C-alpha positions as CSV (number, residue, x, y, z in Angstrom):
1,M,-15.2,-13.9,2.7
2,K,-17.2,-12.3,5.6
3,T,-16.1,-8.9,6.9
4,D,-15.2,-10.4,10.3
5,S,-12.6,-12.5,8.4
6,Y,-10.9,-9.3,7.4
7,I,-10.6,-8.3,11.1
8,F,-9.2,-11.8,11.9
9,F,-6.6,-11.8,9.1
10,G,-5.7,-8.1,9.8
11,S,-5.2,-9.0,13.5
12,A,-3.2,-12.1,12.6
13,F,-0.8,-10.1,10.3
14,L,-0.5,-7.4,12.9
15,A,0.5,-9.9,15.6
16,L,2.9,-11.5,13.2
17,S,4.5,-8.2,12.3
18,L,5.0,-7.2,15.9
19,L,6.4,-10.6,16.7
20,L,8.9,-10.3,13.9
21,K,9.6,-6.7,14.9
22,F,10.9,-8.0,18.3
23,M,12.8,-10.8,16.7
24,T,15.5,-8.4,15.4
25,P,18.1,-10.9,14.2
26,L,15.5,-12.7,12.0
27,D,14.2,-9.4,10.6
28,I,17.8,-8.3,9.8
29,Y,18.5,-11.7,8.1
30,I,15.4,-11.4,5.9
31,L,16.4,-7.8,5.1
32,K,19.8,-8.8,3.9
33,V,18.5,-11.7,1.9
34,L,15.9,-9.6,0.0
35,N,18.4,-6.7,-0.3
36,S,20.7,-9.0,-2.2
37,L,18.0,-9.3,-4.9
38,M,18.4,-5.6,-5.9
39,F,19.8,-6.3,-9.3
40,S,19.3,-2.8,-10.6
41,E,19.1,0.4,-8.6
42,F,17.7,2.2,-11.6
43,F,14.8,-0.3,-11.9
44,F,14.0,-0.4,-8.2
45,S,14.1,3.4,-7.9
46,Y,11.0,3.5,-10.1
47,F,9.4,0.2,-9.2
48,T,9.3,0.8,-5.5
49,E,7.8,4.3,-6.0
50,I,4.6,2.7,-7.5
51,G,3.5,2.4,-3.9
52,N,4.1,6.1,-3.2
53,G,0.8,7.7,-2.0
54,L,0.9,10.5,-4.6
55,I,1.6,8.0,-7.4
56,C,-1.3,5.8,-6.2
57,L,-3.6,8.8,-5.9
58,A,-2.7,10.5,-9.2
59,I,-2.1,7.5,-11.5
60,I,-3.1,4.1,-10.0
61,S,-6.5,5.1,-8.6
62,P,-7.8,6.6,-11.9
63,I,-6.5,3.6,-13.9
64,L,-8.2,1.1,-11.7
65,S,-11.5,3.1,-11.6
66,Y,-11.4,3.4,-15.4
67,V,-10.7,-0.3,-15.9
68,S,-13.6,-1.3,-13.7
69,Y,-15.9,1.2,-15.6
70,K,-14.9,-0.1,-19.1
71,S,-14.8,-3.8,-18.3
72,N,-17.4,-6.3,-17.2
73,L,-16.4,-5.8,-13.6
74,N,-18.3,-3.8,-11.0
75,S,-17.7,-0.1,-11.6
76,I,-15.8,1.5,-8.8
77,K,-16.2,5.2,-8.0
78,I,-13.0,7.2,-8.0
79,Q,-13.8,8.6,-4.6
80,T,-13.8,5.1,-3.1
81,L,-10.2,4.6,-4.2
82,V,-9.1,8.1,-3.3
83,F,-10.6,7.6,0.2
84,T,-8.7,4.3,0.5
85,C,-5.4,6.1,-0.4
86,I,-6.0,8.9,2.0
87,G,-7.3,6.7,4.7
88,A,-4.4,4.4,4.5
89,G,-2.0,7.3,4.5
90,L,-3.6,8.9,7.6
91,I,-3.5,5.6,9.6
92,V,0.1,5.1,8.6
93,K,1.0,8.6,9.8
94,V,-0.6,8.0,13.2
95,L,1.1,4.6,13.6
96,K,4.5,6.0,12.7
97,E,4.1,8.8,15.3
98,L,3.2,6.2,17.9
99,T,6.0,3.8,17.1
100,F,8.9,6.1,16.0
101,I,10.8,5.6,19.3
102,F,11.5,1.9,18.8
103,A,10.7,1.4,15.1
104,M,13.9,2.6,13.4
105,R,14.5,2.0,9.7
106,P,17.4,-0.2,8.5
107,A,19.6,2.7,7.6
108,Y,19.6,3.7,11.3
109,Y,21.8,0.7,12.1
110,K,24.4,1.6,9.4
111,F,24.9,-1.9,8.0
112,T,28.0,-2.1,5.9
113,D,26.8,-5.1,3.9
114,V,23.5,-3.6,2.9
115,T,22.9,-1.5,-0.3
116,F,20.7,1.5,0.5
117,L,18.7,3.2,-2.2
118,E,18.3,6.9,-2.1
119,P,16.6,8.7,-0.4
120,I,17.6,7.2,2.9
121,F,15.4,7.6,6.0
122,L,16.3,6.7,9.5
123,Y,13.2,6.9,11.6
124,S,9.5,6.0,11.7
125,S,9.6,2.6,10.0
126,F,6.4,0.9,11.1
127,P,4.4,0.3,9.0
128,S,5.5,0.9,5.4
129,G,3.4,3.7,3.9
130,H,4.2,2.6,0.3
131,A,3.2,-0.9,1.0
132,A,0.1,0.0,3.0
133,T,-1.2,2.3,0.2
134,I,-0.6,0.0,-2.7
135,L,-2.0,-3.1,-0.8
136,S,-5.0,-1.2,0.5
137,L,-5.8,0.1,-2.9
138,F,-5.6,-3.3,-4.6
139,F,-7.4,-5.1,-1.8
140,V,-10.3,-2.7,-1.9
141,W,-10.5,-2.6,-5.7
142,I,-10.3,-6.4,-6.1
143,F,-13.0,-6.9,-3.4
144,L,-15.4,-4.4,-5.0
145,A,-14.7,-4.9,-8.7
146,F,-14.8,-8.8,-8.6
147,N,-17.6,-9.1,-6.0
148,K,-20.3,-11.6,-7.4
149,K,-18.5,-11.6,-10.8
150,E,-17.7,-15.0,-12.2
151,F,-15.6,-15.4,-15.3
152,R,-12.8,-17.6,-16.7
153,F,-9.4,-16.9,-15.1
154,K,-10.9,-14.9,-12.3
155,A,-8.7,-16.6,-9.7
156,L,-5.6,-16.0,-11.9
157,A,-6.4,-12.3,-12.4
158,I,-6.8,-11.8,-8.7
159,F,-3.6,-13.7,-8.0
160,L,-1.6,-11.6,-10.5
161,L,-3.0,-8.3,-9.2
162,L,-2.2,-9.3,-5.6
163,S,1.2,-10.6,-6.6
164,F,2.0,-7.3,-8.2
165,A,1.0,-5.3,-5.2
166,L,3.0,-7.6,-2.9
167,L,6.1,-7.3,-5.1
168,V,5.9,-3.5,-4.9
169,S,5.5,-3.8,-1.2
170,L,8.4,-6.2,-0.8
171,S,10.6,-3.9,-2.9
172,R,10.6,-1.6,0.2
173,V,12.6,-4.3,1.9
174,V,14.8,-4.9,-1.2
175,V,15.8,-1.3,-1.3
176,A,16.4,-1.4,2.5
177,A,13.9,1.3,3.2
178,H,11.8,-1.0,5.5
179,W,11.9,-4.3,7.3
180,L,9.7,-7.3,6.4
181,S,7.9,-6.7,9.7
182,D,6.8,-3.3,8.4
183,V,5.4,-4.8,5.3
184,L,3.5,-7.4,7.3
185,G,2.0,-4.5,9.3
186,S,1.0,-2.9,6.0
187,I,-0.8,-6.1,5.0
188,A,-2.7,-5.9,8.3
189,L,-3.7,-2.4,7.6
190,A,-4.9,-3.4,4.1
191,F,-7.3,-6.0,5.6
192,F,-8.6,-3.4,8.1
193,M,-9.2,-1.0,5.2
194,L,-11.5,-3.7,3.7
195,K,-13.5,-3.5,6.8
196,I,-13.5,0.3,7.0
197,I,-14.9,0.8,3.5
198,Q,-17.9,-1.4,4.4
199,L,-19.0,0.7,7.3
200,K,-22.4,2.2,6.8
201,V,-21.2,5.6,7.9
202,F,-19.1,5.9,4.7
203,K,-21.8,4.5,2.3
204,N,-22.8,7.9,0.9
205,L,-19.3,9.3,0.7
206,L,-17.9,6.3,-1.1
207,H,-20.7,5.4,-3.5
208,E,-23.2,8.3,-4.0
209,S,-21.8,11.7,-3.0
210,K,-21.2,14.0,-6.0
211,F,-19.2,16.4,-3.9
212,A,-16.9,13.5,-2.9
213,N,-16.6,12.6,-6.6
214,Y,-15.6,16.2,-7.6
215,F,-13.3,16.6,-4.7
216,S,-11.6,13.4,-5.5
217,F,-10.7,14.7,-9.0
218,F,-9.6,17.9,-7.4
219,L,-7.2,15.9,-5.2
220,I,-6.0,13.9,-8.2
221,G,-5.3,17.2,-10.0
222,L,-3.3,18.5,-7.1
223,S,-1.3,15.3,-6.9
224,W,-0.4,15.6,-10.6
225,L,0.5,19.3,-10.1
226,Y,2.9,18.3,-7.3
227,L,4.4,15.4,-9.2
228,L,5.1,17.5,-12.3
229,T,6.4,20.6,-10.5
230,T,8.7,18.7,-8.2
231,G,10.0,16.4,-11.0
232,T,9.0,13.3,-9.2
233,L,7.9,11.6,-12.4
234,Y,11.2,12.4,-14.2
């Protein structure tokens, strides 16, 4: 797939997300349907946090980098994945600040027939940070690790990986933390991240810089320290 295709698909998902955002009754209906699938608050309290930026930075990124290094796939430098997590997080932060006036979370509307999972947030809904991070991370890793690699069950492996990332993303709607329109916006951001990592200006940073490599491990260490001291993993 050419890089221009990522811009096209990103733009398409962004347009779809904004369209759904302004079709409030439909967004509410989808929210309630998916929320009814929350069979266990205990399970979803952990499953949905897989997309947490700190979890992706401290755990998911090192795992993906290690798997690519130890397998027959293309080896992906840790700084590439750390850059993806941080980049997605910064873009989400900017978008949330720009849209907080009209992009309220489901809890803002105080639905009586929706089960909300703690913690409950009211504002800055668009896009979903959890979904954007996990989707960007998996999109980038799959694109780089599987590039020009042909093997049996390649399509199945990609399908399963993307399905996992998508399920984690949709869990944000299941737990009523976000709307489907927010997740669609996150998919758009993930496609844009695929374009961003291919910009020549980032070539040295993502693939060659030793400083970026060491600094990435430093950030991972800080993430682990925060997770352990705050009890996030317990």
